[in-house]
C-alpha positions in Angstrom: -43.3 123.5 46.8 -43.0 126.6 49.0 -45.6 127.7 51.6 -47.5 129.9 49.2 -47.8 127.1 46.7 -49.1 124.9 49.5 -51.8 127.4 50.3 -52.9 127.7 46.7 -52.8 123.9 46.2 -54.9 123.5 49.3 -57.5 126.0 47.9 -57.5 124.3 44.5 -58.0 120.9 46.0 -61.3 122.0 47.6 -64.6 122.8 46.0 -67.9 124.3 47.1 -68.4 124.9 50.8 -65.0 123.5 51.8 -63.2 126.0 49.5 -65.4 128.9 50.7 -64.6 127.9 54.3 -60.9 128.0 53.6 -61.2 131.4 51.9 -63.2 132.7 54.8 -60.5 131.6 57.2 -57.8 133.4 55.1 -60.0 136.5 54.9 -60.4 136.6 58.7 -56.6 136.7 59.0 -56.2 139.3 56.3 -55.3 142.8 57.4 -56.1 144.6 54.1 -58.8 146.7 55.7 -56.2 148.2 58.1 -53.9 149.3 55.2 -53.6 153.0 54.3 -54.2 152.1 50.7 -57.5 150.3 51.4 -60.4 152.6 50.8 -64.2 152.9 51.3 -64.9 151.5 47.8 -62.9 148.3 48.5 -64.7 147.9 51.8 -68.1 148.4 50.2 -67.4 145.9 47.4 -65.9 143.4 49.8 -62.5 143.3 48.2 -59.8 141.7 50.4 -57.1 139.0 50.3 -55.4 140.6 47.2 -52.2 138.4 47.6 -54.3 135.3 46.9 -57.3 136.7 44.9 -55.6 139.4 42.8 -55.6 143.1 42.3 -58.5 145.4 43.0 -61.1 145.3 40.3 -62.0 148.9 40.4 -61.3 150.5 43.7 -57.6 150.9 44.4 -55.2 152.5 42.1 -53.0 154.7 44.3 -50.2 153.5 46.6 -50.7 155.2 50.0 -48.8 152.8 52.2 -48.6 149.0 52.5 -49.2 146.7 55.4 -48.5 143.5 53.6 -45.2 142.8 55.5 -47.3 142.7 58.7 -50.0 140.4 57.4 -50.3 136.9 58.9 -51.5 135.5 55.5 -48.4 136.9 53.8 -46.1 135.6 56.7 -47.6 132.1 56.5 -47.1 132.1 52.7 -43.6 133.5 52.9 -44.7 136.4 50.7 -42.4 139.4 50.3 -44.0 141.6 47.7 -46.0 144.8 48.3 -49.2 146.3 46.9 -50.9 143.1 45.8 -54.1 145.3 45.7 -52.5 147.2 42.7 -50.0 144.8 41.2 -51.9 141.5 41.5 -51.7 138.2 43.4 -48.5 136.5 44.3 -49.1 134.0 41.6 -49.5 136.8 39.0 -46.3 138.4 40.2 -44.4 135.2 40.0 -45.6 134.6 36.5 -44.4 138.1 35.5 -41.0 137.5 37.0 -40.6 134.3 35.0 -41.4 136.2 31.8 -38.5 138.4 32.8 
């Protein structure tokens, strides 16, 4: 199990307030709001932590620059992809790669 899978497994093993506390901790480390692609709509709707939670629901559709390689969450999880806000979570991207 790699570092990202450990993060996900840790989240899945928690429920309720414990899970919310873990997500809050990850969100505090997240640098999505500093990204050139992040926009006012995403800020207003509270979208963040795309690498874990998945792509933007309605706000982000244009690649304007990506800070994912500089993100502490991505570094801790050993993530190497870009534009999670548009392409989807690490888990979704891994599933797509397996489909080939």
